[in-house]
C-alpha positions in Angstrom: 4.7 18.8 22.1 4.7 18.2 25.8 2.4 16.0 27.8 -1.1 17.4 28.3 -3.2 16.3 31.4 -6.9 15.8 31.5 -9.1 16.7 34.4 -9.1 13.3 36.2 -5.3 13.1 36.1 -5.2 16.7 37.5 -7.5 15.6 40.4 -5.1 12.8 41.4 -2.1 15.2 41.1 -3.9 17.7 43.3 -4.9 15.0 45.8 -1.3 13.8 46.2 0.4 17.1 45.7 2.3 15.9 42.6 1.1 18.6 40.1 4.4 20.5 40.1 6.3 17.3 39.6 4.0 16.2 36.8 4.4 19.5 35.1 8.2 19.3 35.2 8.1 15.7 33.8 5.8 16.9 31.0 8.6 19.1 29.9 10.6 16.0 28.9 7.8 14.7 26.7 7.8 15.5 23.0 6.8 14.0 19.7 10.5 13.5 18.6 12.2 10.1 18.5 15.7 11.2 19.2 18.9 9.4 18.0 19.3 8.0 21.5 15.7 6.7 21.5 16.1 5.4 18.0 19.1 3.3 19.0 17.3 2.0 22.1 14.2 1.0 20.1 16.1 -0.8 17.3 18.1 -2.9 19.8 14.9 -4.3 21.3 13.5 -7.7 20.3 10.1 -7.2 21.8 7.5 -4.5 22.9 4.0 -4.2 24.3 1.3 -2.5 22.3 -2.1 -1.1 23.6 -5.0 -0.5 21.2 -8.8 0.0 21.6 -11.8 -0.8 19.4 -14.4 1.6 18.2 -16.2 1.4 21.6 -13.0 2.1 23.6 -12.5 -1.5 24.8 -8.7 -1.9 25.3 -6.5 -4.7 24.0 -2.9 -5.3 25.1 -0.5 -7.4 23.1 3.1 -8.6 23.0 5.1 -8.3 19.8 8.4 -10.0 19.3 11.0 -10.4 16.7 14.8 -10.2 16.1 16.5 -7.0 17.2 15.8 -4.3 14.6 12.4 -5.6 13.8 11.1 -2.2 14.8 12.6 0.5 12.5 12.7 4.2 13.2 12.1 5.9 9.9 12.5 9.5 10.9 12.2 11.8 13.9 8.5 11.1 14.2 7.8 7.7 12.7 8.5 4.1 13.4 7.4 0.9 11.6 7.0 -2.8 12.6 5.9 -6.0 10.9 2.8 -8.1 11.6 3.8 -11.7 11.5 1.6 -14.8 11.1 -0.4 -15.2 14.4 -3.6 -16.7 15.5 -5.7 -15.2 12.8 -7.8 -13.0 15.1 -6.1 -9.7 14.1 -7.2 -8.1 17.3 -4.5 -5.4 17.2 -4.6 -4.7 13.5 -8.4 -4.7 13.5 -8.5 -2.2 16.3 -6.0 0.0 14.5 -8.2 0.0 11.4 -11.1 1.6 13.4 -9.2 3.5 16.1 -5.6 4.5 15.1 -4.6 5.7 18.6 -1.9 3.4 19.9 0.5 3.1 22.9 3.8 1.3 22.7 6.1 0.2 25.6 9.7 -0.8 25.0 11.7 -2.3 27.9 15.3 -3.2 28.3 14.8 -6.0 30.9 18.5 -6.2 31.9 18.7 -2.5 32.8 15.1 -1.8 33.5 15.0 1.2 31.1 11.5 1.9 29.6 10.4 4.1 26.7 6.8 4.9 26.0 5.5 6.1 22.7 1.9 7.0 22.0 0.7 8.1 18.5 -1.4 7.3 15.5 -1.0 4.1 13.5 -1.6 3.4 9.8 -1.7 0.1 7.9 -1.0 -0.2 4.2 -1.2 -3.8 2.9 1.1 -2.7 0.1 3.6 -0.8 2.1 6.9 -0.7 0.2 8.7 -1.5 3.5 7.3 -5.0 3.6 10.3 -6.3 1.7 12.5 -5.2 4.7 10.7 -7.6 7.0 11.0 -11.3 6.0 7.8 -13.2 6.8 5.7 -10.1 7.4 2.0 -10.1 6.4 2.0 -6.3 6.4 3.5 -3.3 8.1 2.3 -0.9 10.7 3.6 2.7 10.8 3.2 4.8 13.9 3.4 8.6 13.9 4.6 9.6 17.4 2.5 12.0 19.4 4.3 11.6 22.8 7.7 10.1 23.5 8.5 9.6 27.1 11.4 7.8 29.0 10.2 6.1 32.2 11.9 5.7 35.6 13.2 2.1 36.0 12.5 1.9 39.7 9.9 -0.9 39.7 11.1 -2.8 36.7 12.3 -6.3 37.7 15.5 -7.3 35.9 15.7 -10.4 33.8 18.2 -12.0 31.5 17.2 -13.6 28.2 17.2 -17.4 28.0 16.8 -17.6 24.2 14.9 -16.0 21.4 11.8 -17.5 19.9 12.4 -20.0 17.1 9.2 -18.8 15.4 10.6 -15.4 14.4 10.8 -15.3 10.6 14.2 -15.2 9.0 15.8 -14.8 5.6 17.9 -17.9 6.2 15.2 -20.4 7.2 11.5 -21.0 7.5 10.3 -21.0 11.1 8.5 -24.0 12.5 4.8 -24.0 12.8 3.2 -23.7 16.3 2.1 -27.1 17.5 -1.4 -25.9 18.5 -2.3 -25.5 14.8 -1.8 -29.3 14.5 -4.5 -30.1 17.1 -7.5 -31.8 15.5 -9.7 -29.1 17.2 -8.5 -26.7 14.5 -9.0 -29.1 11.6 -10.7 -27.3 8.7 -10.1 -23.8 10.2 -6.7 -22.9 8.9 -6.1 -20.6 5.9 -5.5 -22.5 2.7 -1.9 -21.2 2.6 -1.0 -21.9 6.2 2.4 -23.6 6.6 0.9 -25.9 9.2 -0.9 -27.7 6.4 2.5 -28.8 5.0 3.1 -32.3 6.6 6.9 -31.8 6.0 7.1 -28.5 7.9 8.7 -28.9 11.4 6.7 -27.8 14.4 7.7 -26.5 17.8 5.9 -26.2 21.2 3.8 -23.0 21.6 0.7 -24.1 23.6 0.2 -21.9 26.7 1.3 -23.5 29.9 -0.3 -22.4 33.2 
């Protein structure tokens, strides 16, 4: 399927005389994750995800992992793991009441972007969970619109290193140091690794 525009988008297109351009770009949008896009997605080690609750309030989140932590299952479906986080489950909770989702993948060294919008599902017993070490559960997304973006305004960056917190088959990741703060005493889940005094920790407190 191609991109469909609603009335407000059309008004802006008419105001700035971009309707013809928008309609041409819409021809490049479909619900198919091509082999080229599959390769691009599975090389990424992060993406951004947009969700909304039942009242429409939006939530934007960053998801990171090792390259390949997002898997393209077929021409229309991808899956990614949900790792241990802060326990708020803002993204997952939104998806449970509003399955509409937007994903943004970026190659920061080249500036290339790929947008995918679609419908998400969560199955706590998804058979794919074994493919994602350290995952609490798996999210699958059925693509509705797949669209490659111009890289004109993307600032180029080079990776310094990858997060030590990403789960691995080889070793257990450290616990985030904020969970050791006395302010959180008595709030952590009973099985939280931070309760193990022998588990190493690493800095993760926000710095502004």
